[in-house]
C-alpha positions in Angstrom: 0.0 0.0 0.0 3.0 2.3 0.3 3.3 3.1 -3.2 -0.5 3.9 -3.5 -2.0 7.5 -3.3 -3.3 7.6 0.1 -6.8 9.5 1.3 -5.8 12.7 3.3 -6.5 13.2 6.8 -9.0 16.0 7.1 -7.7 17.7 10.4 -10.0 20.2 11.8 -12.9 19.6 9.1 -16.2 19.0 11.1 -18.3 18.6 8.2 -19.0 15.0 7.3 -20.0 16.1 3.6 -16.7 17.9 2.9 -14.5 14.8 4.2 -16.4 12.7 1.9 -16.7 14.8 -1.2 -12.8 15.3 -1.1 -12.1 11.6 -0.4 -10.6 12.3 3.0 -10.0 9.4 5.5 -13.5 8.6 7.3 -13.8 6.4 10.4 -17.1 4.9 10.0 -19.5 5.8 12.6 -22.5 5.5 10.4 -24.2 2.7 12.3 -24.9 5.4 15.0 -27.7 6.7 12.7 -29.5 3.3 12.7 -29.3 3.2 16.6 -31.1 6.9 16.7 -33.7 5.9 14.4 -34.3 2.5 16.4 -34.2 4.7 19.6 -37.6 5.5 21.5 -36.0 8.6 22.8 -37.6 11.9 21.8 -34.4 13.7 22.9 -30.7 12.2 23.3 -28.1 14.1 24.8 -24.5 12.8 24.3 -21.7 14.0 26.6 -18.2 13.3 25.7 -14.7 14.8 26.0 -13.8 17.8 23.7 -12.5 16.7 20.2 -14.0 13.0 20.4 -16.0 13.4 17.1 -19.4 15.0 18.5 -19.6 17.7 15.7 -18.6 15.4 12.9 -21.2 12.9 14.0 -23.8 15.6 14.1 -23.1 16.5 10.5 -23.2 12.9 9.6 -26.7 12.6 11.2 -27.8 15.8 9.3 -26.5 14.6 5.9 -28.3 11.5 6.3 -31.8 12.6 7.6 -32.3 15.9 6.2 -34.3 16.8 3.2 -32.0 19.6 2.2 -32.8 22.4 0.1 -31.1 25.6 -1.4 -32.5 28.8 -0.4 -34.7 28.9 -3.6 -36.0 25.5 -2.7 -34.4 23.2 -4.9 -33.6 19.7 -3.4 -29.9 18.9 -2.6 -29.2 15.2 -3.2 -26.8 13.9 -0.4 -27.6 10.1 -0.8 -24.3 9.4 -2.4 -22.3 10.3 0.6 -23.4 7.2 2.2 -22.3 4.7 -0.5 -20.0 1.9 0.7 -20.5 2.8 4.3 -21.9 0.5 7.0 -25.5 2.1 7.1 -25.9 1.4 3.2 -26.3 -2.3 4.5 -28.9 -1.9 6.9 -31.9 -2.6 4.8 -34.8 -0.5 3.5 -36.5 -0.1 7.0 -33.5 2.3 7.7 -32.7 3.7 4.5 -36.3 4.7 4.2 -35.5 7.5 6.5 -32.5 9.1 4.4 -33.3 12.6 3.3 -37.0 12.6 4.6 -37.0 15.1 7.3 -36.5 19.0 7.7 -33.4 19.6 10.1 -32.4 22.4 12.3 -28.7 22.3 13.0 -27.4 24.8 15.7 -24.1 25.2 17.0 -23.5 26.9 20.2 -19.7 27.2 20.3 -19.6 30.8 19.1 -21.1 32.1 22.2 -17.7 31.9 24.1 -17.7 35.8 24.7 -16.6 37.9 27.4 -19.9 39.1 28.5 -23.6 38.2 28.2 -24.4 40.9 25.5 -21.8 39.7 23.1 -22.5 35.9 23.7 -26.3 36.7 23.3 -25.5 38.6 20.1 -23.7 35.5 18.8 -26.4 33.0 19.4 -28.8 35.1 17.9 -26.5 35.4 14.8 -26.2 31.5 14.8 -30.1 31.2 15.0 -30.4 33.7 12.0 -27.9 31.9 10.1 -30.3 28.9 10.4 -33.1 30.8 9.3 -31.4 32.0 6.3 -30.5 28.4 5.5 -34.0 27.8 5.3 -35.0 30.9 3.4 -37.0 29.1 0.9 -39.8 28.7 3.4 -40.6 32.6 2.4 -41.4 31.5 -1.2 -45.0 30.3 -1.7 -47.9 30.2 0.5 -46.9 27.7 3.1 -46.4 30.6 5.6 -49.0 33.2 6.6 -47.9 37.1 6.2 -47.4 37.3 10.0 -45.1 34.4 10.0 -43.3 35.6 7.2 -42.8 38.9 9.1 -41.5 37.1 12.2 -39.2 34.9 10.1 -37.7 38.0 8.4 -37.1 39.8 11.9 -35.1 36.7 13.1 -33.3 36.1 9.8 -32.1 39.5 9.9 -31.6 39.7 13.6 -33.9 42.2 14.4 -36.2 40.1 16.6 -36.6 40.7 20.5 -35.6 38.5 23.4 -38.8 36.6 23.5 -39.0 35.7 19.6 -35.5 34.5 19.9 -36.6 32.5 22.9 -39.2 30.7 20.8 -37.2 30.9 17.6 -36.4 27.1 17.4 -40.0 26.0 18.0 -41.2 28.6 15.4 -39.0 27.4 12.8 -40.0 23.8 13.5 -43.6 24.7 13.0 -42.8 26.7 9.6 -40.9 23.5 8.4 -43.8 21.4 9.2 -46.1 23.6 7.2 -43.9 23.3 4.3 -42.6 19.7 4.2 -45.6 18.2 6.0 -43.3 16.3 8.3 -41.8 17.2 11.7 -38.5 18.4 12.2 -35.0 16.9 13.5 -33.3 19.4 16.0 -29.5 19.0 16.3 -27.8 21.1 18.9 -24.0 21.1 19.0 -21.7 22.2 22.0 -24.7 23.1 24.0 -22.7 23.8 27.4 -20.0 25.8 25.7 -22.2 29.1 26.5 -22.7 27.6 29.9 -19.0 26.9 30.7 -18.1 30.2 29.3 -20.5 32.1 31.1 -19.6 30.4 34.5 -16.0 31.6 34.2 -16.9 35.0 32.8 -19.5 35.7 35.6 -22.8 35.7 33.7 -24.0 32.2 34.3 -27.6 32.9 35.6 -28.2 35.2 32.6 -27.1 32.7 30.0 -28.9 29.8 32.1 -31.9 31.7 31.8 -31.8 32.1 28.1 -30.7 28.7 27.0 -33.2 27.0 29.2 -36.0 29.0 27.5 -34.6 28.1 24.1 -34.5 24.5 24.9 -38.0 24.4 26.6 -39.8 25.7 23.7 -38.1 23.6 21.2 -37.7 20.3 23.0 -40.5 20.5 25.7 -43.5 22.1 24.3 -43.0 21.3 20.6 -45.5 19.3 18.5 -43.6 19.7 15.6 -40.3 17.9 16.9 -39.4 14.4 15.6 -36.3 14.0 17.5 -33.6 15.9 18.9 -29.8 15.1 19.4 -27.7 17.4 21.6 -23.9 17.1 22.1 -21.7 18.5 24.9 -18.8 17.9 27.3 -21.0 17.9 30.6 -24.4 16.9 31.5 -25.9 19.9 33.1 -28.6 19.2 35.7 -32.3 19.2 34.7 -33.2 21.6 37.2 -30.9 24.1 35.5 -31.2 23.7 31.8 -33.8 20.7 31.1 -36.2 21.7 33.5 -39.3 19.5 33.3 -37.8 17.8 30.0 -39.1 14.3 30.7 -38.4 12.9 27.1 -34.5 13.1 27.6 -32.2 10.3 27.4 -28.7 11.0 28.5 -25.9 8.9 27.1 -22.4 9.6 28.7 -19.1 8.3 29.2 -20.4 6.5 32.5 -23.3 4.7 30.9 -23.8 4.5 27.2 -25.5 2.4 24.5 -23.4 4.3 21.9 -20.0 3.2 23.3 -18.1 2.8 19.9 -19.8 6.1 18.4 -17.4 8.5 19.8 -13.7 8.2 19.6 -11.7 5.4 17.9 -11.9 1.8 18.8 -8.9 -0.6 19.0 -10.0 -2.0 15.5 -10.4 1.2 14.0 -7.0 2.5 15.2 -5.3 -0.5 13.7 -7.0 0.0 10.6 -5.8 3.5 10.5 -2.3 2.9 11.3 -2.1 -0.2 8.9 -3.6 2.1 6.1 -0.6 4.5 6.4 2.0 2.0 6.9 2.4 2.8 10.8 1.5 -0.4 12.4 4.8 -0.6 14.1 4.0 2.4 16.2 0.5 0.8 17.6 2.5 0.4 21.1 3.5 4.1 21.2 -0.1 5.2 20.0 -1.7 3.2 23.0 0.7 4.6 25.4 0.0 8.1 24.6 -3.8 8.2 23.4 -5.3 5.1 24.4 -7.0 4.6 28.1 -10.8 5.5 27.8 -13.5 2.7 28.6 -16.9 3.4 27.3 -18.8 0.5 28.4 -17.1 -2.5 27.0 -15.2 -0.5 24.4 -11.6 0.5 24.5 -11.3 4.0 23.1 -8.7 6.2 21.7 -8.6 9.8 21.6 -9.5 10.5 17.7 -8.2 14.1 17.4 -4.7 12.8 18.8 -4.6 9.8 16.8 -5.5 11.8 13.6 -2.9 14.4 14.3 -0.1 11.8 15.0 -0.8 9.8 12.1 -1.0 13.1 9.8 2.3 14.2 11.2 3.9 10.7 11.1 3.0 9.7 7.7 4.6 13.1 6.3 7.6 12.6 8.7 6.9 15.7 10.5 7.8 14.3 13.8 9.3 10.7 15.0 7.7 10.6 18.4 4.3 11.1 20.1 3.3 14.8 20.8 0.6 16.0 23.2 -1.8 17.2 20.6 -5.0 17.2 22.8 -3.4 19.4 25.4 -3.0 22.1 22.9 -6.6 22.4 21.9 -7.9 24.4 25.0 -6.8 26.1 28.2 -7.3 23.0 30.3 -8.7 25.4 33.1 -10.5 22.6 35.0 -7.3 20.8 35.6 -5.6 24.1 36.5 -8.6 25.0 38.9 -8.3 21.5 40.5 -4.6 21.9 41.1 -5.0 25.5 42.4 -7.7 24.7 44.7 -6.5 21.2 46.1 -6.6 20.5 49.8 -4.5 18.3 51.5 -6.6 15.2 50.5 -6.8 16.4 47.1 -3.0 17.0 46.7 -2.5 13.4 48.2 -4.9 11.9 45.4 -3.2 13.8 42.8 0.3 12.6 43.7 -1.3 9.0 43.6 -2.6 9.6 40.0 0.7 10.7 38.9 2.3 7.9 40.3 0.2 5.8 38.3 -2.2 4.9 41.1 -6.1 4.9 41.3 -8.4 7.0 43.4 -11.9 6.1 44.4 -14.7 8.9 44.3 -18.5 9.1 44.5 -19.7 10.5 41.0 -22.8 12.1 39.8 -24.0 13.4 36.3 -26.4 16.0 37.3 -24.2 18.8 38.3 -24.0 22.5 37.4 -21.0 24.7 36.9 -22.3 26.7 39.9 -21.7 23.5 41.9 -17.8 23.3 41.0 -16.7 24.9 44.2 -19.0 23.4 46.5 -16.8 20.3 47.2 -13.5 19.0 46.0 -15.6 15.8 44.5 -17.4 18.1 42.2 -14.0 18.8 40.6 -13.1 15.1 40.2 -16.5 14.7 38.6 -15.7 17.5 36.2 -12.4 15.8 35.5 -13.8 12.2 34.9 -16.6 13.7 32.2 -14.2 16.0 30.5 -11.8 13.1 29.9 -9.0 14.0 32.2 -9.5 10.6 34.1 -10.8 7.0 33.1 -12.9 4.5 34.9 -11.3 1.4 36.2 -14.2 0.3 38.1 -17.8 1.1 39.2 -20.0 0.2 42.0 -23.2 1.5 44.1 -23.2 1.9 48.0 -26.3 1.2 50.3 -27.9 4.4 49.3 -27.6 3.7 45.6 -25.0 6.4 44.9 -22.3 5.6 42.1 -18.5 5.3 42.9 -15.8 4.9 40.4 -12.3 3.9 40.6 -10.2 6.2 38.3 -6.8 6.8 37.0 -5.2 9.0 34.5 -5.9 7.5 30.9 -2.5 8.1 29.2 0.8 10.0 29.1 -0.7 12.8 27.0 -3.3 13.4 29.8 -0.4 13.1 32.5 1.6 15.6 30.7 -1.3 18.0 31.0 -1.5 17.2 34.9 2.3 17.7 35.3 2.3 21.1 33.3 -0.7 22.3 35.2 1.2 21.5 38.6 4.2 23.1 37.3 2.6 26.1 36.3 0.7 26.4 39.6 4.0 26.0 41.5 5.7 28.6 39.5 2.9 31.1 40.1 2.9 30.2 43.6 6.6 30.8 44.0 6.1 34.2 42.5 3.7 35.1 45.3 5.7 33.7 48.1 8.2 35.8 50.1 11.3 33.6 49.7 13.8 36.2 51.7 13.5 33.9 55.0 15.3 31.1 52.9 17.7 33.5 51.2 18.7 34.9 54.4 19.0 31.4 56.1 21.4 30.2 53.4 23.5 33.4 53.6 23.8 33.0 57.3 24.3 29.5 57.7 20.8 28.9 59.6 20.2 25.2 58.6 17.4 25.0 60.9 15.7 28.1 59.2 16.1 27.0 55.9 15.2 23.3 56.7 11.5 24.8 58.1 11.2 27.1 55.2 11.8 24.1 52.7 9.7 21.7 54.7 6.7 24.0 54.6 6.9 24.3 50.8 7.3 20.7 50.4 4.3 19.9 52.7 2.3 22.3 50.3 3.2 21.1 47.0 2.3 18.1 44.6 4.9 15.4 43.6 4.5 14.3 40.2 7.8 12.1 40.1 6.8 9.9 43.0 9.7 11.4 45.0 12.2 10.4 42.4 15.4 12.7 42.1 14.3 14.7 39.3 11.3 15.9 41.6 13.4 17.2 44.2 15.9 18.7 41.6 12.8 20.6 40.0 11.3 21.4 43.3 14.6 23.3 44.6 15.2 24.9 41.3 11.7 26.4 41.3 12.3 27.4 44.8 15.5 29.4 44.2 14.6 30.8 40.6 14.6 34.7 40.7 15.3 34.7 44.3 17.1 37.8 44.1 20.8 38.9 43.9 21.9 35.4 42.5 22.1 33.5 39.3 21.0 29.9 39.8 22.3 27.1 37.9 21.0 23.6 38.1 23.2 20.9 36.8 21.2 17.9 37.1 21.5 17.1 33.6 25.3 17.9 33.3 26.5 14.7 34.4 29.3 13.9 37.0 31.7 16.4 38.6 29.3 19.4 39.2 27.1 20.3 42.2 23.4 19.8 41.8 22.6 23.7 42.4 24.9 26.7 42.5 23.8 30.1 43.6 26.4 32.8 42.7 26.2 36.6 42.9 27.3 38.7 39.9 30.0 40.5 42.1 32.8 38.4 42.6 35.2 40.3 45.2 32.5 41.3 47.3 30.2 38.3 46.4 29.1 34.8 47.5 28.7 31.3 46.2 26.2 29.0 47.6 26.6 25.2 46.8 23.8 22.9 47.4 24.2 19.0 47.0 20.9 17.2 47.0 20.3 13.3 48.2 17.6 11.1 48.6 17.2 8.9 51.6 15.5 5.7 51.7 13.8 6.5 55.3 13.7 9.2 57.7 16.2 7.6 59.7 18.7 7.5 57.0 18.5 11.5 56.2 21.4 12.3 58.6 23.8 9.9 56.6 22.5 11.1 53.2 23.6 14.7 54.1 27.0 13.5 55.2 27.5 11.7 52.0 26.5 15.0 50.0 29.1 17.1 52.1 31.6 14.6 51.7 30.9 14.6 47.9 31.5 18.4 47.9 34.7 18.1 49.3 36.0 15.0 47.4 35.0 16.6 44.0 36.2 19.8 45.0 33.0 21.9 44.1 34.1 24.9 45.5 37.6 25.2 44.1 36.6 26.9 40.8 34.9 29.7 42.7 37.9 30.4 45.2 40.2 30.4 42.4 37.8 32.9 40.2 38.1 35.2 43.5 35.0 34.8 45.4 35.7 35.3 49.2 32.7 33.4 50.6 31.7 29.8 49.2 29.0 28.1 51.6 28.5 24.3 51.2 25.1 22.8 52.1 24.0 19.3 51.5 20.0 18.6 51.6 18.7 15.0 52.2 15.1 14.2 51.2 12.6 11.6 52.1 9.1 12.0 50.8 8.1 15.4 52.0 10.7 15.9 54.5 13.9 17.6 54.1 17.1 17.9 56.3 19.9 20.6 55.7 23.4 20.3 56.8 26.3 22.7 56.2 30.1 22.2 55.9 31.9 23.7 58.8 
């Protein structure tokens, strides 16, 4: 296959039609449509992590079911898009639904704005755009004059708040009058405006608008055939789906559509084989696998496609954290920044490859995020930063999960978030007591300061040597008056950390040698080994030769979150 012209990977292309028409590589998820047609649910909410194929699936559903028209009313035939795909073999009962329904397709992702006014304007613009897509309804006599008037107002963004509240229901009625069939309503990224509004401070206003929009379209709408909604999180019924009894939620926790989002093992193997990358399967598995949706082992599809696209063209020769660069990862940073002692211990367990056990519940709101630490764990699980390792219910019927970090890519996000948090905290911490202690030879004061910081930090190396080197380097960086050099990567013959003033004749050098002790009882001996090494390796000699009048020598030994400091007399 290496000599044949391969299909292109359509990075960032969300429209199923564009991928097929341009002969892009498509991982066939069309059997999802069969399940939706056969489902008795009026409204189905799919919650999956970001970049797991939600928008692409919405476009796929639309292209199969929609009786699509041009703005002048001419029918658009999309039947060829599904030739050779799995759904084409499903028989007439399923295929009879192809291109039979009017469809409303609305994405809410543009509402990520700094204030309610701008977010509301964007949402109105999206609604207006969907009215323009169905402009053919204004032709002929299917609509009454007053309906055409309202239609024009919404389409030109001249409608009032109440008219936009009812816009989706109103458009459904107009479509029914023209087509004689009820409408399919597809809403993509429904929770983006809510997440953004929460972090920007106008959550209540956005909840009110979205609730009204959904209520009229999904609850009291006699012209609704089916609705499919996608997002990252399930927002509680009380806040957004009030009174919506016809809602079925399909999440990563409990799903009938386990293989419809993300890539299965078989799909990844097929993709790698097609691009002659089968030998990279183990690397791909280590970096991008790890999710379990019911019985299906699932890979992150965005990262897989980016990886294959880069590797096939020799852009890179190793795995990269593609998913981590698609958003701010604000949830992880918030978790790290607000972690109490128990949460810090849990994070350290996760970073060491262990598991944690937490109660989990799907009906939450963004407003609940700060109420308990457990809510943050919930957010991390449903947004793809943790994976399920086990599940059970307690005597009260509450669901508990055993969770772990899914893969190397996500672990890197945690590590970077912890590093960013530590660096920021160090900027805000007065480190002059540590500086003064090292300058004056006060080992006890230096020890107390370091131990206090150790107790408050989060280890992501399971207390390996790299953790302590990174910790001390972060503690001393920009401490004031000193250039700080860390030589942990320089090989033998150099001290671990050197602090030296720019001035030489009236300056000072502070040498720090770091050692790890196997137990608390061994910390004193470890310090002695460090001091002996400073002398045996003549670490001070280059600085005294250079002309520094004062060279202080310290050994620091570490055991978990304990530090001992000793100086050379």
